[in-house]
Every structure is written in C-alpha cells, then in structure tokens.
C-alpha positions in Angstrom: -109.5 -100.7 -71.4 -105.8 -101.2 -71.8 -103.2 -104.0 -71.6 -100.7 -103.6 -68.2 -98.9 -106.4 -67.9 -96.2 -107.0 -71.0 -93.8 -109.6 -71.4 -91.1 -108.7 -73.8 -89.3 -112.2 -76.1 -85.7 -111.1 -76.6 -83.0 -113.3 -77.3 -84.0 -116.5 -79.3 -82.4 -119.1 -80.7 -81.1 -117.5 -83.9 -78.0 -116.2 -85.3 -79.5 -112.8 -84.6 -79.5 -113.5 -81.1 -77.6 -110.6 -79.8 -79.1 -108.1 -82.0 -82.8 -109.5 -80.0 -81.4 -108.6 -76.9 -80.8 -105.5 -77.8 -84.0 -104.8 -79.2 -85.9 -106.4 -76.1 -84.0 -104.2 -73.9 -84.8 -101.4 -75.2 -88.2 -101.9 -75.5 -88.7 -103.3 -71.8 -87.3 -99.9 -70.7 -89.3 -97.7 -72.9 -92.6 -99.7 -71.3 -91.4 -99.7 -68.1 -90.7 -95.7 -67.9 -94.6 -95.4 -70.1 -96.1 -97.2 -66.4 -96.4 -100.6 -67.7 -95.8 -103.8 -65.8 -92.9 -105.3 -67.7 -91.1 -108.4 -67.4 -88.5 -109.9 -69.9 -87.9 -113.7 -71.2 -84.5 -114.5 -72.5 -85.9 -117.3 -75.3 -83.7 -120.1 -75.2 -85.7 -122.8 -76.6 -89.0 -123.0 -78.6 -91.4 -124.4 -75.6 -90.9 -120.5 -73.3 -92.1 -122.5 -70.3 -91.6 -118.9 -68.3 -95.0 -117.7 -70.0 -97.2 -120.0 -68.1 -96.2 -118.5 -65.1 -96.4 -115.2 -66.0 -99.4 -112.8 -66.0 -99.5 -111.6 -69.3 -101.8 -109.0 -71.2 -99.7 -108.6 -74.3 -96.4 -110.0 -75.3 -94.1 -108.2 -76.8 -92.1 -109.9 -79.4 -88.5 -108.9 -79.9 -87.5 -111.9 -81.3 -85.7 -111.6 -84.6 -84.3 -114.5 -87.3 -85.9 -118.4 -86.9 -89.1 -118.6 -84.7 -89.0 -114.9 -84.3 -90.2 -113.9 -87.5 -90.8 -117.1 -89.1 -94.7 -117.4 -87.3 -93.2 -120.1 -84.7 -93.6 -118.3 -81.7 -96.8 -116.2 -83.0 -98.3 -119.6 -83.5 -96.5 -120.8 -79.6 -98.6 -118.0 -78.4 -101.5 -118.3 -80.2 -102.1 -121.6 -78.8 -101.5 -120.3 -75.5 -104.4 -117.6 -76.0 -101.4 -114.8 -75.6 -102.3 -111.8 -77.8 -98.7 -110.2 -79.1 -97.2 -107.9 -81.1 -97.2 -107.8 -84.8 -98.1 -109.9 -87.6 -100.0 -113.0 -87.5 -98.7 -116.6 -88.6 -99.1 -116.6 -91.9 -97.8 -113.1 -92.7 -94.6 -113.7 -90.8 -94.1 -117.2 -91.9 -94.3 -115.2 -96.3 -91.7 -112.3 -94.9 -89.2 -114.3 -93.6 -88.6 -116.3 -96.6 -87.4 -114.4 -99.0 -88.5 -116.7 -102.2 -92.3 -116.8 -100.8 -92.1 -113.0 -100.2 -90.8 -112.5 -104.3 -93.4 -114.9 -105.4 -96.4 -112.4 -103.7 -94.9 -109.6 -104.9 -94.5 -110.8 -108.9 -98.4 -112.0 -108.6 -99.6 -108.8 -107.1 -97.5 -107.1 -109.9 -95.1 -104.9 -107.5 -91.6 -105.1 -108.8 -88.7 -106.5 -107.8 -85.3 -107.6 -109.0 -85.5 -110.5 -111.1 -83.9 -113.9 -109.9 -83.1 -117.7 -109.6 -83.4 -120.1 -106.9 -80.8 -122.9 -106.4 -80.0 -125.3 -103.4 -77.2 -126.9 -102.0 -78.1 -129.9 -103.9 -77.4 -129.1 -107.2 -74.1 -128.9 -109.0 -72.1 -126.3 -109.0 -72.1 -126.3 -113.1 -76.2 -126.4 -112.9 -76.2 -123.3 -110.5 -73.6 -121.4 -112.7 -75.9 -122.6 -116.1 -78.9 -120.6 -114.0 -77.2 -117.7 -113.2 -76.8 -117.2 -117.1 -80.5 -116.3 -117.0 -79.2 -113.4 -114.6 -75.7 -112.0 -115.5 -73.3 -110.9 -113.8 -73.2 -109.1 -110.6 -75.6 -110.9 -108.6 -76.6 -110.7 -105.1 -76.4 -114.3 -102.9 -79.2 -114.3 -100.4 -80.0 -117.6 -97.8 -83.9 -117.3 -98.4 -84.2 -117.6 -94.4 -82.3 -115.1 -92.1 -82.4 -111.5 -91.4 -79.8 -109.1 -90.8 -77.8 -109.4 -94.0 -75.9 -112.2 -92.9 -75.1 -114.8 -95.5 -75.4 -112.4 -97.9 -72.6 -111.3 -100.8 -72.4 -109.4 -103.8 -70.6 -111.9 -107.1 -68.9 -109.7 -110.0 -66.7 -112.5 -111.0 -67.8 -116.4 -111.4 -64.6 -117.5 -109.4 -66.1 -115.8 -106.4 -69.8 -117.8 -107.0 -68.7 -120.8 -105.0 -67.2 -119.2 -101.8 -70.6 -116.8 -101.6 -72.6 -120.0 -102.1 -70.7 -121.9 -99.1 -71.3 -119.1 -97.0 -75.1 -118.5 -97.7 -75.5 -122.0 -97.5 -74.5 -122.1 -93.9 -77.6 -120.3 -93.4 -80.0 -122.7 -94.8 -80.0 -125.7 -97.9 -82.2 -122.9 -100.5 -80.5 -119.9 -101.8 -81.7 -116.8 -103.9 -79.3 -116.0 -106.6 -81.0 -112.2 -107.2 -79.5 -109.2 -110.1 -77.8 -106.8 -108.3 -79.2 -103.2 -109.1 -77.1 -100.3 -108.0 -78.9 -97.5 -107.2 -80.7 -96.0 -103.8 -81.6 -97.8 -100.9 -84.8 -96.8 -99.1 -86.7 -98.2 -95.9 -89.9 -97.3 -95.4 -91.8 -98.1 -91.7 -95.3 -98.7 -91.9 -97.1 -98.4 -88.2 -100.8 -98.9 -88.3 -101.5 -98.9 -92.3 -99.8 -95.8 -92.8 -96.3 -94.8 -94.2 -93.9 -93.3 -92.0 -91.3 -91.0 -93.2 -88.5 -92.4 -95.9 -85.4 -93.2 -94.9 -82.3 -93.3 -97.3 -79.3 -96.0 -96.0 -76.0 -94.6 -97.4 -73.3 -97.4 -96.3 -69.4 -96.8 -96.7 -69.2 -100.1 -97.0 -70.4 -101.5 -100.6 -74.1 -102.6 -99.6 -75.7 -102.7 -96.3 -74.4 -105.6 -94.9 -74.5 -106.9 -91.3 -71.3 -105.1 -90.7 -72.6 -102.0 -92.3 -75.6 -102.1 -89.9 -74.4 -103.3 -86.8 -70.0 -102.5 -86.1 -69.7 -99.2 -89.2 -70.7 -95.9 -87.7 -69.5 -94.6 -91.3 -73.1 -95.9 -92.3 -75.5 -92.8 -92.7 -79.5 -92.6 -92.6 -80.8 -89.8 -93.8 -84.3 -88.6 -94.1 -85.9 -88.2 -97.0 -86.8 -84.7 -97.9 -89.1 -83.0 -101.2 -88.9 -79.9 -102.0 -92.4 -79.1 -99.8 -91.0 -81.1 -96.6 -87.5 -79.3 -96.4 -88.7 -76.9 -93.5 -89.5 -77.6 -90.0 -88.1 -77.9 -86.3 -85.7 -80.9 -86.8 -84.8 -80.7 -83.3 -84.3 -84.0 -81.6 -84.9 -86.1 -85.3 -82.5 -87.6 -86.7 -80.1 -86.2 -90.2 -82.3 -84.0 -92.5 -80.0 -82.5 -94.6 -80.1 -84.9 -97.8 -81.5 -87.9 -99.2 -83.9 -85.4 -101.3 -86.7 -86.7 -103.8 -89.1 -85.3 -106.0 -92.5 -85.7 -104.1 -93.9 -88.0 -106.8 -91.4 -90.9 -106.3 -91.6 -89.7 -102.3 -95.4 -90.6 -102.5 -94.7 -93.7 -105.0 -92.2 -95.1 -102.6 -94.7 -95.3 -99.5 -97.3 -96.4 -101.5 -95.0 -99.3 -102.5 -94.2 -100.1 -98.9 -97.6 -99.9 -97.6 -99.0 -102.5 -100.6 -96.1 -104.5 -99.9 -97.3 -104.9 -96.2 -100.5 -105.6 -97.3 -99.6 -108.2 -100.0 -98.1 -110.3 -97.1 -101.1 -109.5 -94.6 -98.8 -107.9 -92.1 -100.5 -106.1 -89.3 -99.3 -103.6 -86.7 -96.1 -102.7 -88.1 -93.4 -103.4 -90.3 -90.1 -101.9 -92.1 -90.3 -102.4 -96.5 -86.5 -102.3 -97.4 -86.4 -101.2 -101.4 -84.0 -99.7 -104.1 -84.3 -97.0 -106.7 -82.7 -96.9 -110.3 -83.8 -94.7 -112.7 -87.2 -94.0 -111.1 -88.4 -97.3 -110.3 -88.6 -98.9 -107.1 -87.7 -102.2 -106.4 -88.7 -104.2 -103.3 -85.9 -106.4 -101.7 -88.0 -107.6 -98.7 -90.6 -106.6 -95.8 -89.5 -107.0 -92.4 -91.9 -107.7 -89.9 -90.2 -107.7 -86.6 -87.1 -105.2 -87.7 -84.8 -103.6 -84.8 -86.0 -101.9 -81.5 -83.2 -100.3 -80.3 -83.5 -96.4 -80.3 -81.2 -96.3 -83.1 -83.2 -98.5 -85.0 -84.2 -97.7 -88.6 -88.3 -98.2 -87.8 -88.1 -95.7 -84.2 -85.8 -93.1 -86.4 -89.1 -92.7 -89.2 -91.4 -92.8 -86.2 -89.0 -90.2 -84.2 -89.5 -88.1 -87.6 -92.9 -88.1 -87.7 -93.1 -87.1 -84.4 -93.3 -90.3 -82.3 -91.1 -90.7 -80.1 -89.5 -94.0 -78.8 -91.6 -94.9 -75.6 -95.1 -93.8 -77.5 -94.1 -96.2 -80.6 -93.8 -99.1 -78.3 -97.0 -98.0 -76.4 -98.8 -97.6 -80.5 -97.3 -101.0 -80.7 -98.5 -102.7 -77.7 -102.4 -101.3 -77.7 -102.3 -102.7 -81.5 -102.3 -105.9 -79.9 -104.3 -105.6 -77.3 -107.1 -103.6 -79.7 -106.7 -105.7 -82.4 -107.6 -109.0 -79.6 -110.4 -107.4 -78.5 -112.1 -106.7 -82.1 -111.1 -110.4 -83.0 -112.8 -111.5 -79.7 -116.0 -109.3 -80.7 -116.2 -110.5 -84.1 -116.1 -114.2 -82.7 -118.8 -113.1 -80.3 -121.1 -112.0 -83.2 -120.6 -114.8 -85.2 
C-alpha cells in the first residue's frame, strides 16, 4: 500500500519563509513528476485550516524555523490524525532548541564546543563575566533559529554588544559558543543510514545566511577517502576535494547517526559538525533541512545514487509506512 495524496506545507511564519517556499516548490514538482497527487499549502498561520478540506495521505513538511522545526506543526498534524514526514514533536523541539540539543549531546558523551547560555535580561557586565569562561573568539547564536540567521563571530570585546543585539532580535536567549577553527562538514541521515559526507567551504569567514543562499563562491565538496576516489561522477556534485582518512570518514558518519538517535529523530536529518585536530565537534541537527535540488541533503543523497525525486518519494514512504506500523502496534496492544 502506497500513499497517493500528498500535501506539501511550505512558507510558514518564520524568518526562513522564503527558503521554505523554495524547498516546498521543489518537493512538489518532484513528487508530481513521480505520479503523486500533490497540493501545496502556503502556511501563513498556525491553524492551517486548508488541511481540513484536503484528502491527505501524507503531509510533507517543508517548513523551516518556527512552527516548522520546533514541533508546532507536528503537534497540529497529530491532532488531525495526518501522517507527516520527518521527526516527531519531541525530537523536533529538542533539535530546534540549540541549548537543549547541547545538553543532550553532553549527556550522551558526544563532543560539542564549550558554551554558556545568556539572556537579554542579564546586564552586559554579567555576560562579559560569563564569557571569561570561554575566552575570545566566540560564536553568538540565537537558541531557536535556523539558516544561521542572527549568528556572528566575536573576536574583540567591543563587538560583543552589537553581536548580542543582533542575536536577541530572534529570541530572548543566546548561546555563546567557543569558536573552533576547523573544517566544516555536514552528514545527511536517511532511514537510519548515514549518507556521504559533504565538506562546506565558504568564501566568507563562516557559513552564515549569505554564504548559504547568496554567495556563489561557497563550495560543497563530496568527501573522498582513498577507497572512494574511483567511480563514475557523472551527474554528481563536485568530487575533486575534501579528502579524509577512512577512519575519520567512518567516525563522522557514526557521530551523525548517534546525534540523530540521541535526539530521537526519525526518517531523515542533516547533522553539522566541525573537525579540529582529528576531533569532530557536533554543532546541530537539522530535522527539516533545505529541500531544493541544490540543498545539502539532496546533494548527499545524489552522491549515494539517490535522485531528488527518489529522495522525496522515500521520505513520503517512510512517513506513511511508519504510520502503518504504529497503527499495527496499537491494534496488537
């Protein structure tokens, strides 16, 4: 039994609305070409009343940021009895909250950069004192935001206040994280399997919003080891760099799977990490990464021989079959 009617949820009410629309349109086109009955909903509020008037076998959640990745839309879909793609309510909440994610990583013994958490209710002198535990440079991150929005690197104490003001525009709580200079990698996870590694090489100082979506100089290299150098690369992303030893490659994939499972994610995710002196440091887990054909999860899938339409179809099937399994378990109990 396969689903026929898929509703793609996109747009949303977060600062990532534009990126979500790109993702949703790409997914809808791919699923239509694969023979599904596809309809799209541009989500502009948290009720999504249009869902009540559509026949829906699976909702494909292509919403980024607030209400998309934080468990909000997942909770709404569950209340309506609609199967949906990706992680459940609790895993979505954990992954969206960078502070909660950090605590989960640390409790599980997984490496992540040292940090302190501060709020906009604290005085600047108090935050400066907290910062002494880390020493400059540091990275400022809103605890609940995606697409690297509101992030900045502080190398001089005079830049702390402007950086905090920028980050506090997106929430009352900010993580101040020890800056780790190293190579940045992302590892896609699909159906509890790690996809090929991608090394991110931004032309800017770090992989911020502009580097992700506006700067054509940013490079994405499919990582190679001595055992993976050969083979037909036709149609695949660039494969001419980003080498790692076999042991480090395998360690990165294993770390991504552990991070995915520690947060309780399901279906798929994308795990970001840094490599410094042969040590990987986890940054975050993206439960709804970008879904344009140029996005990183689709690039990794393509490197594994999975086309973009096949990836979208696989994700829909995982959501639908997972619901069937849950229903079977309920009946048996």
